[in-house]
N, C-alpha and C positions, 0 to 999 in steps of 0.2 A: 934353177928349175930342175937341172939334172939331179941335184942333191935331194930335192923334194920327191922326185919320181922314185929314186932308189929307196928312200925311206918308206914310201907307200908300198912298194913291192915287198920290202922286208916285213912291214906290219901285217900285210896280207898273209905272207907265209907263216908268220908267228901265229896268226889266228887259225890257220889250217892245222898247224901242228898241235895247238891247244885243243882244237875240236877233235883231232885224232886221239889224243891222250884221254880226253874225257870219254870218248866213245869206247875206248878199250877198257877204261875203268868201269863204265856202265855194263859192258859185257861180263866182266869178272864179277861184278855185283850180282848180276842175274844168275850166274852159275852157282854162287854160294848162297843164293836164296834171298838176297836183299832187293826185292823187286821195286820197292818204293825208291830206294837209292838209285837203282838202275834207271828208272824212268826219269828221275831228276837229272842225272848226268847225261843221258842221251838227248833229252830235250834241250839241255844247256849246250850240248855239242852242236846241235842244229842252229841254235841262236848265235853261237860264236862263229860258225862257219860262214865265210863271206858269201853274199848272195850270188856273186858271179861264179862260185865254185859249184858247178852243176854236173859233176862227173861221178866216178865210182865211189868216192868217199861219201858223198851225200846219199847216193842210192843205198850204200851199205848201212849207214846210220839209220836211215828210215826203216830199213828192213829189221835191224836189230831192235829198234823201238817197237815195231809191230810184234816181234816175238815176245818181248817183255809184256806188252799189253795182252797178247794171247795167253800167256801163262797166268796172268791175273784174271782171266775170264772175260776180258773186255773185247769180245769178238768183233763187234762192229768197228771200234776204233782201230783194232789190229788190221782189219781188212783195208781200211782207209790208208794206213801207213804203208801197207804192202803195195797198194795200187800206186801211191806216190813214188815208191821205190822203183816200181816197174816203169813208170813214165820217165823218170830221170835216167834210168839205165838204158832204156830204149832210145831216148834222144841222144845219149852220149855214145851209142854203139857199144855199150858194155854188156857183151853177151853173157858172161858169167853172172852178172847182176840180174839180167833178165831172167835167166834160168832159176836163180835163187828166189826171185820174187814170184815167179809162176809156181814154183814148188810150195811156197808159203801160202799163196792164194788157194792152191789145191787143198792144203791142210784145212783152211777155213771152210771151203766147200764141203769137205768130208765131215768136219765137225757138225755142220748144219744138215747133213744127210743128203746133200746133192752129189751122189756118188758118181754119176755120169760126168758131170762137170769136173769133178776132182780127177777122174781118170784121164780126161782130155788134157787138163792142165799138167798133170804129172808127165804125160808122154811128150807134151811140148817142151817141158823143162828138161826131160831126159835127152831129147834131141840136141838142144842147145848146150847142155853140159858135155855131151860127147864131142860136139864140134869144138868146144873149148878145151877138151882133154882134161877136164877137172874130175879126177878120180874120187875125190872126197864128196863132191856134190852128186856125182853119179851114184855113189853108195847110198847117200841120203834118199835119193829118188827111188832107187830100187827097193829100199827098205819100205818106203811109204806105199809103193805099189803092192808090196807084200802084205802090208797091213790091210790094204783095201781088199785084196784077195782073201785074206784071213776072215775079215768081217763077212764077206759074201759066201763063206763056206768052202772056197776052193783051196784046200789046205796044201795040195800038191803044188799048185802055182805059187802059193805063199812061200813054201819051202825053197823053191827055185829062186825066187826073188831075194829071200833072206841070205841064201848062200852067196848069190852074186854080190849083194851088198857087203857082206862080210869080207869077201875077196877084195873088193874095191877099197874098203877101209884099211885092210891089212896092207895093201899096196901103197896107200897114202900114209901109213903109220899113224892112223887117226884113232886114238884110244877111246875118245868120247863116243864116236860113232860105233865102235865095236861094242861098247856097253849097251847102246840102244838095240843093236841087232841081237845080242844075247838075251835082252829082255823079251824081244819079240819071238825068238826061238823058244824061250820058256813058255810064253803064252800059247804058242802053237801046240807044244807038247802037252800043256795043260788042257787045251781043248780036246786033245786026243785021249785024255785020261791017263797019260803017262807021267804021273806026278813026280816020281823020283827023278826022271830025266829033266823035267821042267825045273825042279828045285836046283839041280846042278847048274843049269844055264843061268838061273836068277842069281845064284851065289857067285858065279864067275863075274857076272855083270856088276854085282854089288861090290866086289873087291876093287874093280876099276873105279866105280863111282866114288867110293870112300877114299881111295888113293888120290883122286882128283878133287876131293871136297865138293862133289857135285850133288847138292841136295835134291835138285829136280829129278835127276835120274834115280837117285836112291829112293825117293818117294814112289816113283813108278814101280820100281822093283819090289819094295816092301808091300805095296798094295797087291801086286800080283802074287807075291809069296803067300799072302793071306788066303788067296783063293786055293793055292796048292795045299796049304795046311788044312783048309776045310775039306778038300778032297781026300786027304790022308786021315781025316778024323782027329787031327791034332789041334784041338780048339784053343788051348792056352797059347800055342805058338802062333796061331792065326790072330788071336787078340793082341799079342805083342806086336805083330807086324802092323795091325790096324793102328795101334796106339802110336807107333813110331811115324806112320804116315800122317796121322792127324797132327802130331807134334811139328813135323816139317811143314805141312800145309799151313798151320797157324803162323809159323816163323816166316814163311815166304809170302803170306797173304795170297794163297792159291786156293780159291774156292772150289774149282773143279777137282783138285786132288782131294779136298775135304769131302766132296760129294762121293767120290769113288770109295774113300775109306769108310764113310758112313754106310754105304751099301754093303761092304763086306762085314763091318761091325754088326750090322743088322742080321746078317746071315749067321754069325756066331751066336747072337742073342736068340734067334729062333731055335737053333740047335739046343740051346740050354733051356728052352721052354719059356723064354721071355718075349712073348709075341707082341705085347703092347709096346714094350720098349723098342722092339724091332720096327713096328709100324711107325712110331714117332721119328725114328732115325731115317727111315726111308722117305717119309713125307718131306723132311728137310732136304734129303738128297735129290728128290724130284724137283723141288723148288730151285735148288742150285742149278741143276742140269737145264731146266727150262729157262731160267733167267740168263744163263750164259751160253745158250744156244748149242748145247752138246747133245745131239740127237741120240747117239748110241748110249750114252750114260742115262739119258732120259728113258729110253726103251728098257734098258736093263733094270733100272730102279723101279719102274712101273711093274715089271714082271715080278720082282721080289716083293713089292708092296702088295700085289695080288695074293701072294702066298701068305703074307702076314695076316691079311684080312680073312683068308680062308681058315687059318689057324684059330682065329677069334670067332669063327662062325658067321661072318658077314659075307656070305657067298655072292650077294648082288654086287657089292663093291669089288670083290675079287674078280668077278667076270668083267666088270666095266674096265678095271685097270688092265686086265689081260688083253681086252679088245684094243685099248689104246696102245699097248706095247706092240701088238701084232701090226697095227697100222704103221708104226714107226720102223719096225724091223723090215717091213715090206718096202718102205721108202728108202731104206738103206740097201735094199737087195740082199738082206741077210736072210736068205731062204731057210737055212737050217734052224736058226733061232725062231723065225716066224712059224715054221712047221711044228717045232716042239711046243711053242706057246699055244698054237691051235689045238694040238693034242690035249694039252692041259685044260684049255677052255672047254673042249668037248666033255672031259671028265666032270668039270664043274657044272656044266649045263645038264648033265644026266642026273644031278641031285635036285 
């Protein structure tokens, strides 16, 4: 009987270690862009993990599964995985895991436009992360609060958050996080019209992403570089950035990144007088954003779609799309974007 008990314990430990290895491989697959492989390995890790193992490893695997689902645009499934992760972490007293899960649930709320809920969850997560003295997680949350402030037009608050995030990541020697913040600092300077500075931040982040073979972050940076090059009037460079983003999105099976790239590709097409092509690209981007519950992308693509219709002389459709964009910007508390769209709507209504 003793021998049987020992063997059972050994077999259980072997299953735990196999689950851990599968989960790590799944995370690496997600980073390099193999999202289907990542999903398969993470789901297998959960199947391998013994039922009685209800602690940090299960909470982490569920959260990593949620993130891969989120990157595929499977927002509802991602939320379910994050909620399961939080339940397991909470029951196990795993405070860092609770904080991670709350941070991820806040990202889902933000994607859907529920900015008040997102802010509450981010702050709950920040409190738990500080209690756990997790500098890396604190940096993630500070960055996400910065993104929220950026969307809402509070650029000073966003800058404070981004700088705090960068310090936390530097303290944790976390290069991946540093590339995220450099991307967001680039976006902030792009919003300010300081395109040369924005390009510098994006290229610094790109160097880190490429060194780490991180296709997800590279795609974000390429997409945002397209906007900078549009601002600088460098249409060929903007198109190259769009093409690279689309290439990565296709390789990763990442519909939301494709939608973002289509938005910027359409802006290049409009600048070149190809308004019908721009309209078609934006209609696809709107469908992607709607299907995958990304409220900000939906608002931005509707705004650009309005301009494409205006170029084509269809002012009624242009006004309708602008009204829909304004409603979504207001839902996001994106006051500056809503105000600019309202100004444009007033111009169109005067015709």
